[in-house]
N, C-alpha and C positions, 0 to 999 in steps of 0.2 A: 593809704590816702583811698579815697574816691576819688576820680577824675571832677573836675568842673563840672563837667555838662550831667554826669549824674544828680551831682550835687544840686544843681538848677531845678533838676527834673523833680528829684524827688522832694525841695521844697516847696515848686509848684504844684504837686497832688499834695502835698501837708494842706495848705491853702485852701484847694478844694474841698478838701476832706472834712479841713476844722472850721474857716472861717464862719461865724455867724450862729455857733452849737454851742449848747452853755456844757459847763462842763460834766463832768460824771457820761456824757455821752458815750453809747460803745459804736464807736466805728470804727473796723477795720481796716488797720495802715499797713501794709508790704507786700509780699508778691501774690499778684491775683492765686488762686488754686477753686479747683472746680471738685475733687477728692473728697468724698465725705468725712467727717469726722469720725473718730476714732474712739473707743472708750475699755480700759479696761479697767478693772479693780481686784484689788488684793487684799481681802478682809481677814483680820488672823487673829489671834491673842498667842500665850506663851504655848499653849498645848496643841492648837489647831490653826491651819491657814486654807482660803479657799479664794482660788483664781481664777477669776473668769473674764471674759471678753463679751461686753453687752452691748446692743447695735443702738438701743434709742438713747438720748439724754434722759427720759422718765424710768427707765431702770437705773439709773445711779443716785437719784432723790433720794430713794426710801433711805440708803446709809446715811445720809446726816444725821439721825436718831438711834442709829447703829450701837449697842454697849462694846462693840469690840471698837479695836482699830483699824483703820480701812485706809487705803494709797487709794486716790481714782487717779488715772493717770486720763487727761483728756488730749489726742493727735491732732492741732487744729485747731484753731484760732480763728479763720476766716470765715467763721458763720454766726453771725453778730447776735441771733435771736438765742442758739445755743448758750453762748456767754450770759445774754439776761435772763437765762432762762435756771438757770448754776446757781449765776450769782444773787437771782431774787431770792429764789429757795433758800441755798445757805448763811441769807444776810451778808453777805459782801457789799463792803459801800461802793458806791456809784463810780467812787475815780478806783476803784481795783480791777470796778467791769472795764473801765475804760483802758487802761493799763494794761491788761491781758490782751484785748484785743489791736492796743499799740504795740507793736513790735519794735519798735526805735527806742523801748528805753534803758535807760542806762541802769543798770547795778543796784539794786537798793535796796534798803530794809524799813517799814513803815508799821507801826504798828495801830492795832484798832482793840473796840471794848471787844470783841469777841473772836477776833482773830491777828493773826500774824501776816501781812502780806511780803514776798520776798522775788526779787528778781534777780536773774542769774544770767550767764551769756553761757552754752556752749560753742567749743565751737571742733569745726571738722574742716578737712581737703576735699574742695571737690573738684574731683578728678577729670568733670569735663571741661572747666575753665581753669584747670591749675592753678588755683588759689587758694587760699583759706576765705574760710566762710563761717558765719555766728549766727546761732539759732536761739533768741527768747526762751529762756522756762520762767516760768510762773510758779509760786507756790505761795499756796493760802492755805497757811495753818490753823485748825480750830481743835476743839479740845479733844476728838478722839478721830479727826479725819486727816488726811493731807490731800487736798488736790492741786497738782502738778499740771498744768499748759502748756505743751509743746507745739512749735510750730508748722510741724511734721513728723510723721514716723520716723522710728528711728532714734538709738539714742546712746547711751553711754551707760545707764543705767541696769544694765544686766549682772552685771555683780551683785550689788545690794537685791534684785530678783533674789539671786541663788542665796544669797546667804537668809533671805527670808524664807527659802523653801527647807532649804536643810536647818532652818533654829539655829547657825552659828551663831555663835558670841552673844551678846545682850540684845542685840535688835528688835526680836519678838518680844522681847520681855519690858522692853522699854518702850516710851509716848509717840508719839509723833515729831516730837520735837527731834528723836536723838535720829526718825528716819527724818527727818529734815536735813538732818545735819549729813546724812550719810549718803545722800544724794549729791549734796554741794558738795562733797566730800570727792566722790569720784569723779566730779565734772573738773575742780580743778586737779586731780592727778591723772586725769586726760590730757592737762595742758601738758605734762609732761613728753607725751606721748607725739604731741607738734609737736614740742621743741625737738625731740630726736630726728623724726621728720627734719624740720628745719635745719639740723646740724649736719644731716645725712647730705642734705644738698647745698648745705655750705664746704664741708669738704669737695664734693664732685667737684663743685664751681674752682674751688682754689687748688686741685689738681690739673682742671683744665686752663685754670692761667697760669702755673708752672709750664704746664705742656706745651699746649697749642692755644693760646689763644685764639680766638674768633670772634669777627663782629658781633653772631650772638651772646657772646659770652658777656658783654656790659648788660645786652638785657635780661640776660635769665638775675645777673646782677640787682637788676634794678627793681625785678620782681621779687625776690629775698625778701630786700630791702621791706617794698611796699607790706609784704607779710610780715613781716616785723615786726613796721610800726601800727601796723592791724591790731594784733595780738597783744602790744602793748597797750593801747588805746581800749581793748576790751578786757582784758587784765587787769589794768590800775583800778579802774571801781568797785572791783569783787574783793580786792585787798580791804578796800573801805567797808566794804558790805561786811565783812566778814571780824574784821574792826567793830562793829558795831552790835551785831552779833553777840561778841564775847565781852559787852557788854549791856546787853536785854534783860531788863527789869522787865518781866511780864509773867503771872501766874500760867500761860502757854508753854511757855522755857523752862526747864528745870535746871536748876542750878549747877546738878552733877552733869549736864552736858556742855559748860562752859570749858573745861580743858581739854573734849575733842576738839570745840572749836577753834581754842588756841595752836591745836596740833595743825590744824586743815591752814589757819593762816601765818603760820609759818614754812607752809609748803607753796603758798600764793606770793609769800618773798620771799621765796626759793625760785620762783619758776621767774618773777619779775628781774631778778638779777642777772637769772642764765638768757634773758630776752634782750638787758643790753650788752652781758658779755657777747652775745650773736651779731647783735648791731655794732660794737666798737668793732666785730671779724667784719663784718662784711664793710666796714667802711674802710679795715687796711686792706680789703680784696678790690676796690676800683683804685687804690693809689698803686697795689701789686699789680691791675691791668693795664694801668699806662704806662709803668715800667716795662714792663715785660714789650708793651709795643714797642717805646723808646728803645727797648736795647735791641728787638727786631730791625726795625728804622738803623739802629747804629750798625749792625751788621750789616744789613742791604749795603749802607753806604759806605763803609769802610771795602767791599770786594769791589764795587763798581769804584772807586779811589785806587786802589791798585791794580786794578785793568789800565786805567785809566792812563796812572803814572807810566806803567809798561808800555804802553804803546807813544809815548812822549818821545821818547830816542828813537823809537822806529819812526814815527811819522817825519820826525824831523831828516833822516835817513832819504825817508822815499819822495819827501818834498826836495831833496837837493836833484835828487836824482829825477823829478819830473820837471826839474827846470829848461828850458828848449835853448839854454846856448850851443852855438855849432861848436865852440874850440871847446870842449871839455873833455881832459885825457883818459879821465876813465869810461866815456863813452864806446872809446874805440877797443879796450882793452876786452880780448875774449873769456877769461876769467873773474871780471867787475862782478857779473851777475853771482856766482854761484857767491865770491867771496863777502858782497854787500846781502846776502841773505844768511851767509853762517854768523857775519858780524851782527845784524838784528837776535837772533835767536842767541848769540853769548851776553848782549845785553840784557834779554827776558831772565835768561837764565843766572846772571849775576845778580839783576834787583830783586829774583824772588828768593833767593839766597841770602839779601843783603835784609828783603822785609822777615824773613824767619828770624835771622840771629836776633835783629829786632822784637821779637813775638808779636810781629803787627800783625801776622797769619798762622 
């Protein structure tokens, strides 16, 4: 969950960017970037594959009319002019162009006459800030092309690229609908990688809570809880998206692809179940942390109480000998001091033996 100051800042930013603009206005909303937009193209048939990195948006435009199947990947949606150029050339609805540049979209599915628009969320761990982050990935599915828009370079699609290069499975012989399914499937599968990492963090914190809980432990538990809440908020709409894809009735989406989408839907359900299980475990960790602190405090209080109990009779004896009465017979006895000290030692030993028999220590 985002802090309140970040939410208010984001809301202010959205107001500045969108107030007064008509629907379909292409306005980038996200983290400001200065690096150039990158393009990669994989053009293939069942028997041939051509993979290239192109430098300008003009180099990807001719693939609209290519007789082969083409996957165009765009890294960077911060250049609004490039989004408009691609959108106008491929006939994308203005609302699609707007949503591509708006990186705060919820995962969803929209169908149009000439294409299908899909938004998904790709999760990864930010090592610098040590928390989960989500990257919006937009897919535009046309008759013989698929355009994917990512916020940054780097993704989880390399297994799909390898399958295309080596021609494994049915991916090279199927259409762009199957390619779209394959990319969404690998996004969902990567959720399990994130869950494995969160599960490892959970086990580490659990061991720390049981062995030696520190003040920082509570902060780590809170960070883990925030990551799990964030992951649930990002993945829950993906399940709805996959449910819609199962029922999608479009000439761009073959019926043969529906069973594969159903399998990915099952994976998304498993992800949500695991997230809920981890949230329950983390909730128990908080209780366990408080119990461990309470037990440690009880042990400390028990030791202090035992020490205080032992010194009560010793203080009593010392108090008697500390009274300044003139006529005290014991004050004139030459062996009075060793007797008093020996008596104090015997009392302390007897009390310790008694506490041990009672299993208080």
